[in-house]
C-alpha positions as CSV (number, residue, x, y, z in Angstrom):
1,M,-97.6,31.0,-42.6
2,Q,-100.1,29.6,-39.9
3,R,-103.4,29.3,-41.0
4,S,-106.0,30.8,-38.6
5,D,-106.8,29.0,-35.6
6,Q,-110.2,30.4,-35.0
7,P,-112.0,27.3,-36.9
8,A,-110.2,25.1,-34.4
9,I,-111.3,27.5,-31.4
10,I,-114.9,27.0,-33.0
11,E,-114.6,22.9,-33.0
12,G,-113.2,23.0,-29.2
13,I,-116.4,24.9,-28.2
14,T,-118.8,23.3,-30.2
15,A,-117.4,20.0,-28.7
16,A,-117.5,21.1,-25.1
17,V,-121.6,22.2,-26.1
18,L,-122.2,18.9,-27.5
19,F,-120.5,16.9,-24.4
20,G,-122.5,19.7,-22.3
21,F,-125.7,18.1,-23.2
22,V,-124.7,14.3,-21.8
23,V,-124.9,15.2,-17.8
24,P,-127.9,16.9,-17.4
25,I,-129.8,14.1,-20.0
26,S,-127.8,11.3,-17.9
27,K,-129.2,12.6,-15.0
28,I,-132.8,11.6,-16.4
29,L,-131.5,8.0,-17.7
30,L,-129.7,7.0,-14.6
31,A,-133.1,6.1,-13.4
32,E,-133.5,3.6,-16.0
33,T,-130.0,2.0,-15.7
34,G,-126.8,2.0,-14.1
35,P,-123.5,4.3,-14.4
36,V,-121.4,1.5,-15.7
37,T,-124.0,0.7,-18.5
38,L,-125.1,4.1,-19.3
39,A,-121.3,4.9,-20.2
40,A,-120.9,1.6,-22.1
41,L,-124.1,2.7,-24.0
42,L,-123.0,6.3,-25.0
43,Y,-120.2,4.9,-26.1
44,L,-121.7,2.4,-28.2
45,G,-123.9,5.1,-29.5
46,A,-120.7,7.1,-30.4
47,G,-119.2,4.3,-32.2
48,V,-122.1,2.7,-33.8
49,G,-123.4,6.2,-34.9
50,L,-120.4,7.5,-36.5
51,L,-119.9,3.9,-38.2
52,L,-123.1,4.5,-39.8
53,M,-122.8,7.9,-40.6
54,R,-119.4,6.8,-42.5
55,M,-121.1,3.9,-44.4
56,I,-124.4,6.2,-45.4
57,R,-122.0,9.4,-46.4
58,P,-118.5,8.1,-46.6
59,S,-115.5,10.7,-46.7
60,P,-113.6,11.2,-50.3
61,A,-110.5,9.3,-50.8
62,H,-107.3,10.1,-49.1
63,Y,-109.3,13.0,-47.2
64,E,-108.1,11.8,-43.7
65,A,-105.2,9.8,-42.7
66,P,-106.1,6.2,-41.9
67,V,-105.2,4.5,-38.6
68,T,-102.8,1.9,-39.0
69,R,-101.0,-0.6,-36.5
70,K,-98.4,1.6,-35.9
71,E,-101.0,3.8,-33.9
72,L,-102.2,0.6,-32.2
73,P,-100.5,0.8,-29.0
74,L,-101.6,4.6,-28.5
75,L,-105.3,3.7,-29.0
76,A,-104.8,1.0,-26.4
77,V,-103.5,3.5,-24.0
78,I,-106.3,6.0,-24.8
79,I,-109.1,3.2,-24.2
80,I,-107.8,1.5,-21.5
81,A,-106.8,5.0,-19.3
82,G,-109.6,7.2,-20.5
83,S,-112.9,5.0,-21.1
84,I,-112.1,1.9,-18.7
85,I,-109.7,2.8,-15.7
86,G,-111.0,6.6,-15.7
87,P,-114.7,6.0,-15.4
88,I,-114.1,2.8,-13.1
89,L,-111.9,5.3,-11.0
90,L,-114.5,8.0,-10.8
91,M,-117.6,5.7,-10.4
92,T,-115.7,4.2,-7.2
93,G,-114.8,7.4,-5.8
94,L,-118.3,8.7,-6.2
95,T,-119.7,6.0,-3.6
96,M,-117.3,7.6,-1.0
97,V,-117.4,11.2,-1.3
98,P,-120.4,13.8,-1.9
99,A,-121.4,14.8,-5.1
100,G,-119.9,18.7,-4.3
101,T,-116.5,17.4,-3.5
102,A,-116.4,15.2,-6.6
103,S,-117.2,18.1,-8.8
104,L,-114.6,19.9,-7.4
105,L,-111.8,17.2,-7.5
106,L,-113.1,16.9,-11.3
107,N,-111.9,20.3,-12.1
108,A,-108.4,18.3,-11.5
109,E,-108.5,16.9,-15.3
110,L,-107.3,20.2,-16.7
111,V,-104.6,20.6,-14.6
112,M,-103.6,17.1,-14.8
113,T,-103.6,17.6,-18.7
114,G,-101.5,20.6,-18.6
115,I,-98.9,19.3,-16.2
116,I,-98.3,15.8,-18.4
117,A,-98.4,18.0,-21.5
118,A,-95.7,20.4,-20.4
119,V,-93.4,17.5,-18.6
120,F,-93.8,15.0,-20.7
121,F,-95.1,16.2,-24.2
122,S,-92.8,19.6,-24.9
123,E,-96.3,21.6,-25.0
124,P,-95.3,25.0,-24.4
125,L,-98.1,27.0,-22.0
126,G,-97.1,30.6,-22.4
127,R,-98.7,33.1,-20.3
128,R,-102.1,33.3,-22.1
129,A,-102.5,29.4,-21.9
130,T,-101.7,29.5,-18.4
131,G,-103.9,32.1,-17.5
132,A,-106.7,30.4,-19.8
133,M,-106.5,27.2,-17.7
134,A,-106.4,28.9,-14.2
135,A,-109.4,30.8,-15.1
136,V,-111.6,28.0,-16.3
137,V,-110.3,26.0,-13.0
138,I,-111.3,28.7,-10.9
139,G,-114.9,29.0,-13.0
140,G,-115.3,25.2,-12.0
141,L,-114.4,25.8,-8.4
142,I,-116.8,28.4,-8.1
143,L,-119.6,26.2,-10.3
144,S,-119.2,23.1,-8.1
145,V,-118.5,24.7,-4.6
146,D,-121.6,23.6,-2.1
147,P,-121.5,26.5,0.4
148,F,-123.4,24.0,3.0
149,G,-120.9,21.0,2.3
150,N,-117.4,20.2,3.4
151,F,-114.6,19.4,1.4
152,V,-112.3,16.3,2.8
153,I,-109.5,14.4,0.9
154,S,-110.1,10.6,1.4
155,A,-110.0,7.3,-0.2
156,G,-112.8,8.1,-3.0
157,A,-111.1,12.1,-3.3
158,V,-107.9,9.9,-4.4
159,L,-109.5,7.6,-6.8
160,I,-111.2,10.8,-8.7
161,L,-107.9,12.4,-8.7
162,G,-106.9,9.1,-10.0
163,A,-109.2,9.6,-12.8
164,C,-108.6,12.9,-13.8
165,F,-104.8,11.7,-14.3
166,C,-106.3,9.0,-16.6
167,W,-108.3,11.5,-18.9
168,G,-104.8,13.7,-18.5
169,V,-103.4,11.0,-20.2
170,D,-106.0,10.3,-22.8
171,N,-106.2,14.0,-23.9
172,N,-102.5,14.0,-24.2
173,V,-101.9,10.9,-26.2
174,T,-105.2,11.5,-28.4
175,R,-103.4,14.6,-29.3
176,S,-100.3,12.6,-30.5
177,L,-103.0,10.7,-32.6
178,S,-104.9,13.8,-33.9
179,G,-103.1,13.4,-37.5
180,K,-105.3,10.2,-38.3
181,D,-109.0,10.1,-39.1
182,P,-110.8,11.2,-35.7
183,S,-114.1,9.3,-36.8
184,S,-111.7,6.0,-37.2
185,I,-110.3,7.1,-33.4
186,V,-113.8,7.6,-32.0
187,I,-115.4,4.4,-33.7
188,I,-112.6,2.1,-32.3
189,K,-112.7,3.8,-29.0
190,G,-116.2,3.7,-28.9
191,M,-116.9,-0.1,-29.8
192,C,-114.3,-1.3,-27.3
193,A,-115.3,0.7,-24.4
194,G,-119.0,0.2,-25.2
195,I,-118.4,-3.5,-25.3
196,F,-116.7,-4.0,-22.6
197,G,-118.5,-1.6,-20.3
198,L,-121.4,-3.4,-21.5
199,I,-119.8,-7.0,-19.9
200,L,-118.8,-5.4,-16.6
201,G,-122.2,-4.0,-16.2
202,T,-124.1,-6.9,-16.7
203,Y,-121.4,-8.6,-14.4
204,L,-122.1,-6.0,-12.0
205,G,-126.3,-7.0,-12.0
206,E,-127.3,-3.4,-13.7
207,P,-130.7,-3.7,-15.8
208,L,-130.6,-2.5,-19.3
209,P,-133.0,0.3,-20.1
210,A,-136.3,0.3,-22.0
211,P,-136.1,0.4,-25.6
212,E,-137.3,4.0,-25.7
213,Y,-134.7,4.9,-23.5
214,L,-132.2,3.2,-25.3
215,L,-132.8,4.7,-28.5
216,L,-132.4,8.4,-26.2
217,I,-129.1,7.2,-25.1
218,I,-127.7,6.1,-28.6
219,I,-128.6,9.5,-29.8
220,T,-127.2,11.0,-26.9
221,G,-123.7,9.1,-27.1
222,F,-123.7,9.8,-30.8
223,F,-124.0,13.7,-30.5
224,G,-121.9,14.2,-26.9
225,Y,-119.7,11.6,-27.2
226,G,-119.0,10.6,-31.2
227,L,-119.3,13.9,-32.8
228,S,-118.0,15.9,-29.5
229,L,-115.1,13.7,-29.8
230,V,-114.3,13.9,-33.7
231,L,-114.1,18.0,-33.2
232,F,-112.3,17.6,-30.0
233,I,-109.4,15.5,-32.0
234,R,-109.8,18.2,-34.8
235,S,-109.3,21.0,-32.3
236,L,-106.3,19.1,-30.6
237,R,-104.3,19.3,-34.2
238,T,-104.3,23.0,-34.1
239,L,-104.3,23.6,-30.8
240,G,-102.7,21.2,-28.5
241,A,-104.0,19.4,-25.2
242,V,-103.9,22.5,-23.1
243,R,-105.7,25.1,-25.4
244,T,-108.3,22.4,-26.5
245,G,-108.6,21.1,-22.6
246,S,-109.4,24.5,-21.5
247,L,-112.1,24.9,-24.2
248,F,-113.7,21.5,-23.4
249,A,-113.6,22.3,-19.9
250,L,-116.3,24.4,-20.7
251,A,-118.8,21.5,-20.9
252,P,-119.4,21.8,-17.2
253,F,-120.5,25.5,-17.5
254,I,-122.9,24.8,-20.3
255,G,-124.1,21.9,-18.6
256,A,-125.2,23.7,-16.0
257,G,-126.9,26.2,-18.5
258,I,-128.8,23.3,-20.4
259,S,-130.1,21.9,-17.0
260,W,-132.1,24.9,-16.4
261,I,-134.5,23.5,-18.8
262,F,-135.0,20.5,-17.3
263,P,-137.7,20.1,-14.5
264,G,-136.3,20.5,-10.8
265,E,-133.1,21.9,-11.9
266,V,-132.5,25.6,-10.2
267,P,-129.2,27.6,-11.1
268,G,-127.5,28.4,-8.3
269,F,-125.6,31.9,-7.9
270,Q,-122.3,30.3,-8.7
271,V,-123.2,29.8,-12.1
272,F,-123.4,33.8,-12.7
273,L,-120.1,34.2,-11.1
274,C,-118.4,31.8,-13.1
275,L,-119.4,33.3,-16.7
276,P,-116.7,35.8,-16.7
277,F,-114.0,33.3,-15.8
278,M,-115.4,31.1,-18.7
279,A,-115.5,34.1,-21.0
280,A,-111.9,35.2,-20.1
281,G,-110.4,31.6,-20.5
282,V,-111.9,31.7,-24.5
283,Y,-110.6,35.3,-24.5
284,L,-107.3,34.0,-23.5
285,I,-106.8,31.5,-25.9
286,A,-108.6,33.0,-28.9
287,T,-106.5,36.2,-28.8
288,E,-102.7,34.3,-28.3
289,H,-100.1,35.3,-30.4
290,H,-96.6,32.9,-30.2
291,H,-93.8,33.1,-32.2
292,H,-89.9,33.2,-32.2
293,P,-87.1,31.1,-34.7
294,H,-87.6,27.5,-34.8
295,S,-86.3,24.7,-36.4
296,H,-88.1,21.5,-38.4
297,F,-86.2,19.0,-38.5
298,Q,-86.6,16.2,-41.6
299,V,-89.7,13.8,-41.2
300,S,-92.0,11.8,-43.2
301,H,-95.6,11.2,-41.8
302,D,-99.1,11.1,-43.2
303,H,-102.0,13.2,-42.1
304,R,-104.6,15.9,-43.5
305,H,-102.9,18.9,-44.8
306,W,-103.0,21.6,-47.6
307,H,-100.5,23.5,-49.7
308,D,-101.0,27.2,-48.7
309,D,-99.9,26.9,-45.2
310,G,-95.9,27.3,-45.8
311,H,-95.0,23.9,-44.5
312,H,-96.2,21.6,-47.4
313,T,-94.4,22.7,-50.5
314,H,-94.0,19.3,-51.9
315,S,-95.8,18.8,-55.4
316,H,-98.3,16.1,-57.1
317,R,-98.1,14.8,-60.3
318,D,-101.8,14.9,-60.9
319,S,-104.5,17.6,-59.3
320,V,-105.8,16.8,-55.8
321,P,-108.3,18.5,-53.5
322,S,-107.4,21.6,-51.0
323,E,-107.2,19.3,-48.3
324,H,-106.0,15.9,-48.7
325,A,-104.1,13.2,-46.9
326,H,-100.9,11.1,-47.9
327,L,-97.5,10.2,-46.7
328,H,-95.3,13.2,-47.5
329,Q,-92.0,14.3,-46.6
330,H,-90.8,17.7,-44.8
331,E,-87.5,18.9,-45.5
332,Q,-85.1,20.5,-42.6
333,V,-85.9,24.5,-42.2
334,I,-85.1,27.1,-39.6
335,H,-87.8,30.0,-39.5
336,D,-89.9,32.4,-37.4
337,H,-93.7,32.8,-37.8
338,Q,-97.0,32.8,-35.6
339,H,-97.8,29.1,-34.8
340,T,-99.5,27.1,-32.4
341,P,-98.7,23.8,-30.7
342,D,-99.9,21.8,-34.0
343,L,-98.8,18.7,-35.5
344,H,-95.7,20.6,-36.7
345,H,-94.9,22.8,-34.0
346,Y,-94.0,20.5,-30.9
347,H,-90.9,22.0,-30.0
348,D,-89.0,22.8,-26.6
349,H,-88.9,26.3,-25.8
350,V,-85.9,26.6,-23.3
351,T,-84.7,30.0,-23.8
352,R,-86.4,33.5,-22.3
353,S,-85.9,35.4,-25.2
354,D,-88.5,33.2,-27.1
355,D,-90.9,33.6,-24.1
356,K,-91.0,37.2,-24.6
357,K,-92.3,37.0,-28.2
358,S,-95.2,35.0,-26.9
359,E,-98.4,37.0,-25.7
């Protein structure tokens, strides 16, 4: 009854690949503008690019569920936490700690995402998801360690950990919004964060880049932030915050590999040591099997769906596309089948007997 989650895994990995390009390209672009202004322009590239794409090639009617006023508080949370407070804490922390220490600390985002998902959103972790999360974190530590540097906990380190917490909140709240149109979410987030960042960058006296660099920033933002976040949200629908976060955490590995093509970027031996951990994380998620008797309560909601998954058995008076969105109701049911923490399977796991059926 559960559609294959392979498309969601591919979307999560593709999102990481697109985002992986941002860091090495940003290293070049930071010579032309300040970090706050650069982040703002990247967000604007995401929002403006997706808006133009929607105008040129609009989606079919009722293909995705629209964002409504009901979702505005959640949108405010992800914009404030993930696109304003998080980056400010990171940029401030970077002025107080070495780059190697910062890279180590940024691996805490996945851990924060997992803790928040398990404690506050009742997302089941399971052995394989926990193992995947651990593998990616270990690989990240290997990738970012500086063998000649010193790791210290300072005020800057606390600020960076605070940024990771903000992004953990962002990931989990975005998961709650994942049933809505991803493009609309990213457009709103990109425009709001971009405008705020430009105002802040101007206040801080950061220069605007030259026109040719501005175009490169906008294009990078469209692919690395815009399309990447759309695919990230689509993956969240099926895999949940922890599993998608584990896939998206591959971005630093991918960024390190992409940086080889840029002058002066010589890969360290850590890149090769962390590859097995990266592969292990993807393997554990791709081969996870989870099933047990579970109940669905009666609920009405609006999201993109199809009628061959065993959960959408309602009828239509007229013919509809295979995938469509509209307000529909689910009746209460108890059954047992393989599933992931998608929109219909965010339930508690309180007995050990349930865990025995998870691999």
